MIVO-18465 format. One line per 5 residues: their letters; for each residue z, x negated, y negated of C-alpha. Coordinates in steps of 0.02 Angstrom, whole numbers, plus 50000, padded with zeros to 5 digits. Layout:
A> Z X Y ~ ...
This chain:
MIYHH> 57254 54322 49008 ~ 57180 54455 48928 ~ 57194 54480 48740 ~ 57200 54636 48648 ~ 57132 54672 48476
RARPT> 57227 54751 48358 ~ 57143 54810 48221 ~ 57204 54760 48048 ~ 57261 54896 47949 ~ 57160 54926 47778
HPAEN> 57212 54985 47601 ~ 57139 55153 47534 ~ 57070 55043 47399 ~ 56978 54925 47533 ~ 56923 55082 47623
ARLAA> 56836 55138 47466 ~ 56754 54982 47429 ~ 56686 54975 47607 ~ 56615 55158 47588 ~ 56523 55114 47430
VSTVT> 56457 54960 47494 ~ 56397 55050 47641 ~ 56321 55176 47523 ~ 56222 55059 47409 ~ 56157 54974 47580
AVRCR> 56095 55152 47634 ~ 56023 55191 47477 ~ 55935 55017 47452 ~ 55858 55026 47645 ~ 55781 55195 47598
AVSAT> 55712 55132 47438 ~ 55640 54980 47514 ~ 55570 55077 47661 ~ 55487 55185 47534 ~ 55409 55028 47451
FASYR> 55339 54968 47618 ~ 55268 55145 47642 ~ 55179 55140 47476 ~ 55104 54960 47523 ~ 55028 55055 47671
ADVVG> 54962 55193 47553 ~ 55078 55303 47654 ~ 55081 55438 47512 ~ 55180 55580 47609 ~ 55313 55461 47701
AGELC> 55337 55361 47540 ~ 55366 55531 47436 ~ 55490 55592 47556 ~ 55588 55429 47567 ~ 55590 55411 47381
RRAAD> 55666 55573 47370 ~ 55793 55549 47506 ~ 55849 55380 47412 ~ 55848 55452 47243 ~ 55962 55607 47313
VNARR> 56079 55474 47377 ~ 56083 55362 47238 ~ 56116 55522 47114 ~ 56266 55572 47201 ~ 56348 55398 47181
GSPDW> 56465 55380 47031 ~ 56358 55246 46969 ~ 56184 55241 47034 ~ 56127 55078 47103 ~ 55994 54999 46988
RAEEA> 55906 54895 47124 ~ 55877 55051 47220 ~ 55812 55139 47070 ~ 55695 55003 47038 ~ 55624 55009 47205
ICAAR> 55605 55204 47205 ~ 55506 55177 47021 ~ 55401 55048 47110 ~ 55369 55141 47268 ~ 55312 55292 47168
SNVAN> 55212 55195 47052 ~ 55110 55119 47205 ~ 55089 55307 47265 ~ 55031 55362 47101 ~ 54911 55204 47093
TTGAF> 54841 55255 47284 ~ 54799 55434 47220 ~ 54712 55361 47061 ~ 54835 55419 46937 ~ 54832 55260 46861
ADAAR> 54923 55315 46688 ~ 55063 55384 46789 ~ 55071 55212 46891 ~ 55067 55115 46734 ~ 55213 55210 46668
LAERA> 55322 55208 46819 ~ 55290 55017 46840 ~ 55346 55004 46677 ~ 55507 55095 46698 ~ 55546 54988 46859
AGLAR> 55515 54814 46763 ~ 55641 54884 46638 ~ 55764 54917 46764 ~ 55732 54746 46837 ~ 55749 54661 46669
TGGDL> 55905 54737 46619 ~ 55975 54695 46806 ~ 55934 54513 46766 ~ 55794 54493 46896 ~ 55667 54417 46790
ADASV> 55523 54388 46931 ~ 55543 54563 46984 ~ 55503 54614 46804 ~ 55354 54499 46774 ~ 55283 54570 46945
LLSAA> 55304 54756 46886 ~ 55243 54718 46714 ~ 55083 54636 46780 ~ 55069 54794 46890 ~ 55089 54908 46742
AVRHV> 54964 54808 46641 ~ 54824 54808 46770 ~ 54865 55010 46793 ~ 54825 55036 46604 ~ 54678 54940 46614
LAGDA> 54611 55060 46770 ~ 54677 55206 46667 ~ 54554 55159 46534 ~ 54688 55105 46406 ~ 54678 54911 46387
PKAVP> 54769 54899 46222 ~ 54919 54960 46303 ~ 54905 54827 46431 ~ 54901 54680 46315 ~ 55103 54683 46287
QASEA> 55146 54705 46457 ~ 55035 54565 46510 ~ 55088 54455 46384 ~ 55281 54483 46422 ~ 55244 54476 46614
LALAR> 55167 54293 46583 ~ 55315 54234 46460 ~ 55442 54297 46605 ~ 55342 54213 46751 ~ 55349 54038 46646
RVGAQ> 55529 54062 46605 ~ 55566 54087 46782 ~ 55457 53943 46833 ~ 55376 54013 46992 ~ 55206 53948 47005
ALIAT> 55117 54094 47113 ~ 55199 54217 46988 ~ 55122 54137 46841 ~ 54968 54138 46929 ~ 54974 54310 46960
SLLAS> 55036 54355 46786 ~ 54896 54264 46722 ~ 54744 54362 46799 ~ 54843 54522 46720 ~ 54835 54437 46554
GLAAA> 54645 54401 46588 ~ 54608 54583 46641 ~ 54693 54657 46480 ~ 54596 54530 46356 ~ 54433 54557 46447
GTDPG> 54370 54700 46348 ~ 54404 54612 46183 ~ 54426 54437 46204 ~ 54321 54364 46339 ~ 54352 54193 46309
QAHAR> 54537 54207 46325 ~ 54499 54314 46485 ~ 54399 54175 46564 ~ 54534 54041 46512 ~ 54666 54144 46596
LRESR> 54552 54158 46748 ~ 54516 53978 46751 ~ 54704 53931 46731 ~ 54747 54055 46871 ~ 54625 53988 46992
ELSAA> 54668 53810 46963 ~ 54859 53836 46996 ~ 54822 53939 47136 ~ 54713 53797 47222 ~ 54847 53660 47172
IGYRN> 54984 53756 47275 ~ 54881 53837 47395 ~ 54913 54006 47354 ~ 54782 54155 47388 ~ 54800 54335 47412
ALDLG> 54699 54487 47412 ~ 54772 54581 47264 ~ 54737 54427 47157 ~ 54564 54403 47210 ~ 54534 54598 47163
WATGI> 54610 54559 46990 ~ 54495 54405 46965 ~ 54339 54509 47017 ~ 54396 54627 46888 ~ 54398 54491 46750
TFLVG> 54229 54420 46799 ~ 54155 54610 46816 ~ 54223 54658 46645 ~ 54153 54489 46549 ~ 53990 54501 46639
DAAAA> 53994 54365 46754 ~ 53874 54437 46896 ~ 53883 54285 47012 ~ 54060 54258 47002 ~ 54102 54446 47016
LELGR> 53994 54467 47187 ~ 54072 54312 47265 ~ 54256 54348 47222 ~ 54226 54528 47254 ~ 54172 54491 47439
TAIRG> 54302 54384 47469 ~ 54435 54506 47418 ~ 54353 54653 47508 ~ 54377 54526 47668 ~ 54545 54487 47633
IQWGG> 54586 54668 47608 ~ 54497 54711 47774 ~ 54581 54571 47878 ~ 54754 54592 47805 ~ 54755 54779 47797
DRLAD> 54829 54780 47626 ~ 54815 54971 47578 ~ 54881 54935 47409 ~ 54762 54803 47361 ~ 54622 54938 47411
GHGPL> 54697 55038 47272 ~ 54623 54936 47164 ~ 54462 54959 47232 ~ 54376 55035 47079 ~ 54370 54853 47012
LRCGR> 54288 54783 47160 ~ 54173 54935 47196 ~ 54114 54934 47004 ~ 54081 54748 47014 ~ 53979 54754 47161
ARHQP> 53889 54907 47107 ~ 53830 54839 46941 ~ 53775 54678 46989 ~ 53686 54736 47161 ~ 53487 54744 47156
A> 53415 54925 47149
């Protein structure tokens, strides 16, 4: 026996709802694609995807905050890759604000940590301090151990120029926590290298820098390589002439 499927009639309101869901999905897909392109340091591709996602989002009656957050984050990564660190910090702060307002405290913490580090790279460590402090507070509130470990490093980088003791304490706590949960990534190692470099710990800077660079080369993390100034300065300062 053959059964013929009969389409269920839909109400105009339901059609409108489905169309809205489809639009949100499309804009979020473009925004996420832009973020992944920015991780690969694909400046042109990420920029084009951000533009398309922003255009679609702007045409919606109520722009999707999640898409806007991803667009800002991707643009921040692109600015970081090109060395425009002040712009990168500003865009990361904006993305963090969107995440915070939307209720995603984990994303807000990640983005505030990124903003803090980019302020340091821009040579404006005082601006990094409140961002790093809030990132750490949110991470502790969320309770994600890896997130706490990362935000501790951002806090250490922000404090390294004015309070080496606190920077060392943040680094030690982060490293101990990461070891306890088996967490390790090249970006965190790069930030740890930056702390040891800024507080003048030559041996630790060289060791962490080597490990971080190997991790970046093995994993192909082009975004982490955008923090190369911390790694290169650490190595150059402490290598024999």
